[in-house]
C-alpha positions in Angstrom: -13.0 14.9 -31.2 -14.7 17.1 -28.6 -14.3 16.3 -24.9 -17.5 15.1 -23.2 -18.7 15.7 -19.7 -17.7 13.1 -17.2 -20.4 10.6 -16.4 -21.0 7.2 -14.7 -20.8 5.4 -18.1 -17.7 3.2 -18.6 -14.5 5.1 -19.5 -13.9 4.6 -23.2 -11.5 7.3 -24.3 -10.9 5.8 -27.7 -14.6 5.8 -28.5 -15.5 9.4 -27.3 -12.4 11.5 -26.9 -9.6 10.2 -29.1 -9.2 8.4 -32.4 -7.1 5.3 -31.6 -5.2 5.3 -34.9 -4.3 9.0 -34.5 -3.2 8.5 -30.9 -1.1 5.5 -31.8 0.6 7.5 -34.6 1.4 10.4 -32.2 2.7 7.9 -29.6 4.9 6.2 -32.1 6.4 9.5 -33.3 7.1 10.5 -29.6 8.8 7.2 -28.9 10.7 6.8 -32.2 14.3 6.0 -31.2 13.3 5.5 -27.5 13.7 2.4 -25.3 10.2 2.5 -24.0 7.1 4.6 -23.5 3.3 4.5 -23.3 0.1 6.5 -23.3 -1.7 6.2 -19.9 -5.3 7.3 -19.7 -7.3 7.4 -16.5 -10.6 8.4 -15.0 -10.9 8.3 -11.3 -14.0 8.9 -9.1 -14.2 8.7 -5.3 -16.3 9.7 -2.4 -15.8 9.9 1.4 -18.2 10.6 4.2 -16.9 11.4 7.7 -19.0 11.3 10.9 -17.4 12.9 13.9 -19.0 13.1 17.3 -22.4 12.4 16.1 -22.4 14.8 13.1 -21.5 14.5 9.5 -18.2 16.5 9.4 -17.4 16.2 5.6 -19.0 14.6 2.6 -16.8 14.8 -0.5 -16.9 13.6 -4.1 -13.9 13.9 -6.4 -13.6 13.2 -10.1 -10.7 13.6 -12.5 -9.6 12.3 -15.8 -6.6 12.8 -18.0 -3.6 11.2 -19.7 0.1 11.0 -19.3 2.5 10.3 -22.2 6.0 9.0 -21.6 9.1 8.4 -23.7 12.1 6.7 -22.1 15.7 6.7 -23.3 18.3 5.1 -21.0 18.0 6.6 -17.6 16.0 9.6 -18.8 12.3 9.8 -19.1 10.3 12.5 -20.7 6.8 12.9 -19.3 3.9 15.2 -20.0 0.3 15.0 -18.8 -3.0 16.8 -19.2 -6.5 16.9 -17.8 -7.8 17.5 -21.4 -8.0 14.3 -23.4 -7.9 15.6 -26.9 -5.7 15.2 -30.0 -4.4 18.8 -29.5 -3.3 18.1 -25.9 -1.8 14.8 -27.0 0.3 16.3 -29.7 1.6 19.0 -27.2 2.5 16.3 -24.7 4.3 14.3 -27.3 6.5 17.3 -28.2 7.5 17.6 -24.5 8.1 13.9 -23.9 10.1 13.6 -27.1 12.8 15.9 -25.7 14.0 13.0 -23.5 14.7 10.8 -26.6 17.1 13.3 -28.2 18.9 11.9 -31.2 17.3 8.5 -30.5 19.3 5.3 -31.1 17.3 3.3 -28.7 15.6 -0.1 -29.4 12.1 -0.3 -28.2 11.8 -2.9 -25.4 9.5 -5.9 -25.9 5.9 -5.2 -24.8 4.5 -6.8 -21.7 2.8 -10.1 -21.9 -1.0 -9.9 -22.1 -3.2 -11.4 -19.5 -6.9 -12.2 -19.0 -6.5 -12.5 -15.3 -9.1 -10.4 -13.4 -8.4 -10.1 -9.6 -11.4 -8.0 -8.8 -14.8 -7.0 -10.2 -15.3 -3.8 -12.2 -18.5 -2.7 -10.6 -18.6 0.7 -9.0 -18.5 0.3 -5.2 -20.0 3.7 -4.7 -23.2 2.4 -6.3 -23.8 -0.2 -3.6 -25.8 2.1 -1.4 -27.5 5.5 -1.7 -26.0 8.5 0.0 -28.7 8.3 2.7 -27.8 4.7 3.4 -24.2 5.5 4.0 -25.2 8.3 6.4 -27.4 5.9 8.3 -24.5 3.4 8.5 -22.2 6.0 10.1 -24.9 7.0 12.6 -25.6 3.4 13.5 -21.8 2.8 14.1 -21.8 5.9 16.4 -24.8 4.7 18.4 -23.5 1.1 18.6 -20.1 2.2 19.9 -21.6 4.5 22.6 -23.9 1.7 23.8 -21.0 -0.7 24.3 -19.3 1.3 27.0 -20.4 4.4 29.0 -16.8 5.6 28.9 -17.0 6.3 25.1 -17.0 10.1 24.7 -16.3 10.4 21.0 -16.7 8.3 17.9 -15.4 9.0 14.4 -16.2 6.9 11.4 -15.4 7.2 7.7 -16.8 5.3 4.7 -15.1 5.8 1.4 -15.1 4.3 -2.0 -13.8 4.9 -5.5 -13.3 3.6 -9.0 -10.2 4.0 -11.1 -10.5 3.2 -14.8 -7.3 2.9 -16.8 -6.4 2.4 -20.5 -2.8 1.9 -21.6 -1.7 2.2 -25.2 1.8 1.1 -26.2 3.8 2.0 -29.3 3.5 -1.6 -30.6 -0.3 -1.2 -30.7 -1.0 -3.2 -27.5 -3.9 -1.8 -25.6 -4.8 -2.8 -22.1 -7.6 -1.9 -19.8 -8.1 -2.2 -16.0 -11.0 -1.2 -13.8 -10.0 -0.9 -10.1 -12.6 -0.6 -7.4 -11.7 0.3 -3.8 -13.8 0.5 -0.6 -12.8 1.3 3.0 -14.4 1.7 6.4 -12.6 3.3 9.4 -13.7 3.6 13.0 -12.0 5.6 15.8 -13.2 5.6 19.4 -12.1 7.8 22.3 -12.8 6.7 25.9 -12.5 8.7 29.1 -12.1 7.5 32.7 -10.9 9.5 35.6 -10.0 12.5 33.5 -7.7 10.3 31.2 -8.6 10.0 27.5 -7.3 7.3 25.2 -8.1 6.3 21.6 -8.4 3.1 19.7 -8.9 2.7 15.9 -9.7 -0.1 13.4 -10.3 -0.1 9.7 -10.4 -2.3 6.7 -11.3 -2.7 3.1 -10.2 -3.8 -0.3 -11.0 -4.0 -4.0 -14.7 -4.8 -3.7 -18.0 -3.1 -3.1 -19.2 -1.2 -0.1 -21.9 -3.9 0.6 -19.4 -6.1 2.3 -18.2 -3.4 4.6 -21.8 -2.3 5.4 -22.9 -5.7 6.7 -23.3 -5.7 10.5 -21.2 -8.8 10.9 -18.3 -6.8 9.4 -18.5 -3.4 11.1 -19.7 -4.5 14.6 -16.5 -6.5 15.3 -14.5 -3.6 13.9 -16.1 -1.2 16.4 -15.6 -3.6 19.3 -11.9 -3.9 18.4 -11.4 -0.2 18.3 -13.1 0.1 21.7 -10.9 -2.7 23.1 -7.7 -1.0 22.1 -8.9 2.3 23.6 -9.7 0.6 26.9 -6.4 -1.2 27.0 -4.6 2.1 26.6 -6.6 3.6 29.5 -4.6 1.4 31.8 -1.2 1.6 29.9 1.9 2.8 31.8 4.9 4.6 30.3 7.0 2.3 28.1 10.4 1.3 29.2 13.5 2.3 27.3 16.5 0.3 26.3 17.7 -2.6 24.1 15.4 -5.6 24.4 13.8 -8.5 22.6 10.5 -7.8 20.9 7.7 -10.0 19.8 5.7 -8.6 16.9 2.1 -9.7 16.4 0.8 -11.0 13.0 -0.9 -9.0 10.3 -0.6 -5.2 10.4 2.7 -5.1 12.2 4.0 -6.2 8.8 4.1 -2.4 8.1 7.5 -2.5 9.8 8.6 -5.1 7.2 7.2 -2.9 4.4 9.1 0.2 5.5 12.3 -1.2 6.9 12.9 -3.8 4.3 10.4 -3.5 1.4 11.5 -0.1 0.2 15.1 -1.2 0.2 14.2 -4.0 -2.2 12.7 -1.7 -4.9 14.7 -1.8 -8.1 15.5 1.9 -8.5 17.2 2.2 -5.1 19.3 -0.8 -5.9 20.2 0.3 -9.4 21.4 3.6 -8.0 23.1 1.8 -5.1 21.3 4.0 -2.5 19.7 1.0 -0.8 21.2 -0.8 2.2 20.6 -4.0 0.3 22.4 -2.9 -3.0 24.9 -5.4 -4.3 23.8 -8.2 -2.0 21.9 -10.4 -4.5 22.4 -14.0 -3.7 23.7 -13.3 -0.2 22.3 -14.3 3.2 20.7 -11.1 4.4 18.2 -12.5 6.9 17.9 -15.4 9.4 17.2 -18.8 8.0 13.5 -19.5 7.5 12.7 -15.9 6.5 10.9 -15.8 3.2 9.5 -12.4 2.0 7.2 -11.9 -1.0 5.6 -9.1 -2.9 2.4 -10.4 -4.4 0.0 -8.3 -6.4 -2.1 -11.3 -7.5 -4.2 -11.9 -4.3 -7.9 -11.4 -5.3 -9.7 -8.4 -3.9 -6.8 -7.2 -1.8 -6.1 -3.5 -1.4 -2.6 -3.7 -2.8 -3.4 -6.0 -5.7 -3.4 -5.0 -9.4 -4.4 -7.1 -12.4 -1.8 -5.2 -14.4 0.6 -2.5 -13.2 0.5 1.1 -14.6 2.8 0.1 -17.5 0.7 -2.8 -18.6 2.8 -5.6 -17.0 0.7 -8.3 -15.3 1.2 -8.4 -11.6 3.1 -11.3 -10.1 3.9 -13.3 -7.0 7.6 -12.2 -6.6 9.9 -13.9 -4.1 12.3 -11.3 -2.7 14.0 -13.2 0.1 14.0 -17.0 0.2 15.1 -18.8 3.4 17.1 -15.7 4.3 18.8 -15.2 0.9 18.1 -12.2 -1.3 16.8 -13.5 -4.6 14.9 -10.6 -6.2 14.0 -6.9 -6.4 10.7 -5.3 -7.4 11.0 -3.8 -10.9 9.3 -1.5 -13.3 10.2 -1.7 -17.0 12.9 1.0 -17.0 14.9 -0.2 -14.0 14.5 -3.8 -15.1 15.9 -3.0 -18.5 18.8 -1.0 -17.1 19.6 -3.9 -14.6 19.3 -6.6 -17.3 16.4 -8.4 -15.6 12.7 -8.9 -16.3 9.9 -6.5 -15.1 8.1 -7.8 -12.1 4.7 -6.0 -12.4 5.7 -3.3 -9.9 5.6 -0.2 -12.1 3.0 1.9 -10.3 1.9 5.6 -10.3 -0.6 7.6 -8.2 -2.4 9.0 -11.2 -2.0 10.1 -14.9 -0.2 13.1 -13.5 2.7 10.9 -12.2 5.4 8.9 -13.8 5.6 5.2 -12.9 8.3 3.8 -10.6 9.0 0.5 -8.7 6.5 0.2 -5.9 5.2 -2.5 -3.6 1.8 -4.2 -3.9 1.1 -6.7 -1.0 4.4 -7.4 0.8 4.5 -10.1 3.4 6.6 -12.7 5.2 5.6 -16.3 5.0 4.7 -18.2 8.2 7.1 -20.5 9.9 6.7 -23.5 12.2 6.8 -21.9 15.7 3.7 -21.8 17.9 2.8 -18.1 18.6 2.0 -18.8 22.2 5.4 -20.6 22.6 7.2 -17.6 21.1 5.6 -15.3 23.6 6.3 -17.7 26.5 10.0 -17.7 25.4 10.3 -13.9 25.8 12.2 -13.3 29.1 12.2 -9.5 29.3 10.8 -7.4 26.4 7.9 -6.0 24.6 5.0 -7.6 22.7 4.0 -5.1 20.0 0.5 -5.9 18.6 -0.4 -2.6 16.8 1.5 0.0 15.0 0.9 3.6 14.0 3.2 5.7 11.9 6.9 5.1 11.0 9.7 6.2 8.8 12.8 4.7 7.3 16.1 6.0 5.8 16.5 3.9 2.6 20.3 4.3 2.5 21.0 3.2 6.0 17.9 1.1 6.5 17.3 2.7 9.9 13.7 2.9 11.0 11.6 4.3 13.8 8.0 3.0 14.5 5.4 4.0 17.1 3.3 1.3 18.8 -0.4 1.8 19.3 -0.9 -1.3 21.3 2.0 -3.0 23.2 2.6 -4.9 26.4 5.5 -5.6 28.8 6.5 -9.3 29.0 8.6 -10.8 31.8 9.6 -14.4 32.0 7.0 -15.3 29.3 4.1 -13.6 31.2 2.2 -10.8 29.5 2.0 -7.9 31.9 0.9 -4.3 31.8 0.1 -2.4 28.6 2.6 0.2 27.8 2.2 3.5 26.1 4.6 5.6 24.0 6.8 2.7 22.9 8.8 3.2 19.7 10.9 0.6 18.0 14.2 1.7 16.6 16.6 -0.3 14.5 17.7 -1.0 11.0 16.3 -3.4 8.5 19.5 -5.4 7.8 20.1 -6.0 11.5 16.5 -6.7 12.3 16.3 -9.4 9.5 19.2 -11.2 10.9 17.9 -10.8 14.5 14.7 -12.8 13.8 14.8 -15.8 16.2 11.4 -17.3 15.8 8.7 -17.3 13.1 5.1 -18.1 14.0 2.8 -20.4 12.0 0.1 -17.7 12.0 0.8 -15.5 9.0 -1.9 -13.0 8.4 -2.5 -10.1 6.1 -3.6 -6.7 7.3 -7.3 -5.8 7.2 -6.8 -3.5 4.1 -5.7 -0.1 5.4 -2.3 0.5 3.9 -1.1 3.5 1.9 2.5 3.9 0.8 4.3 7.2 0.0 7.3 7.5 -2.2 8.7 10.5 -4.0 5.5 12.4 -3.4 3.2 9.7 -4.8 0.7 7.6 -2.8 -0.6 4.2 -3.7 -2.7 1.6 -1.9 -0.7 -1.4 -0.5 -1.0 -4.5 1.7 1.3 -5.9 4.3 1.4 -9.1 6.4 3.5 -11.3 8.5 3.4 -14.0 11.2 4.2 -13.6 14.9 8.0 -12.8 15.0 10.6 -12.7 17.8 13.3 -10.2 17.0 16.3 -9.9 19.2 18.0 -6.7 20.3 15.8 -3.9 19.1 16.0 -0.5 20.7 12.8 0.5 22.5 12.3 4.1 23.0 10.1 5.0 25.9 10.7 6.3 29.5 13.9 5.4 31.2 13.6 3.8 34.6 
């Protein structure tokens, strides 16, 4: 069949681009004697408009479509992809993927269980407003921020939205479809006072339309929060350095949990024994009361998926329960090799990428402690409310994170804001050093992206207020 031009009509590759029976026949031939495999077809459209310092800086629209065909045998996976969805391209891809199967001898794994669960609507979020309406929104944000405080010297705002349409065909004939919307609004404010400039930022979004983000009762508090952070940092002093106790705020600070612990609980790192948590299943790896989940089933959340990119329904997976390691996040290949069930965590950036175990929404459940009481118990340390970038070494579990909003605390009294604070430690030690768990668990506002092996996927994080003992704070020595 002849390829058609991309349009706003629903993505139906087996109606306009491929004959389903032919595609299934080619897929079965490619995966004969394999352990697993699938044909993954995708169309993705997205737009982003950036206003910077009162002017539209960029306005972009991207569209792509294609397929990826995979055949898996043991630890080896053959993968080929193409931006041309046609029988000819499919047959060429099958020849390449088939090389991984070799002489065969594998037994095709059982297909994933089907699901009718829909965690988000399939409407195109880009269609919620005309281009001119999005421009007007950004200009209104700029004017609103500048009117709030005369110290505002620069405002940046970004509105973005996209729609990912996925079809998965498996060798058994199972065919699955998922339509995934995404919308996001980000605001950054720079203030200046006495020659000193500081920045504050806020963002949010999820798997829903732009209309929710464009409502004034949504974006105005976002702008005020970005301004508040910037003003706080105007008065910040250099952060102290040394080993001290740290209180982490709820919500977005869960990014530390994501990086320092979450990646170490992905199945591939544990199967290959390159994770700091490898071989510790069933053991106490965290303080009592610590329960960590990865949950892709939360409606409308940025990291949620109705089915993963192999067709497995997403799930609410408990990873750590009352301090005990009870589960890893698995795709189909690693689950099979480790003798466990897939957990709905097989994710890929696009049709051009192979799936691997990835997080969805990773968070720690709340405890029984009053957050104010936790802060009051801090004798000498740091209260870290906001985080920027961070990195982790999976093998050792060591992490480094920069704080975007933090305060010095002495004898339970919150003092001056500090700037340039970094938190340094390792995931295993940090888990065991948790001394108090607040009853205020919150999820992040919908801003997370996660990178692994060159692939990026949207994720969510969350946690309650936490007191962690003995973290190294990098700053300025006294």
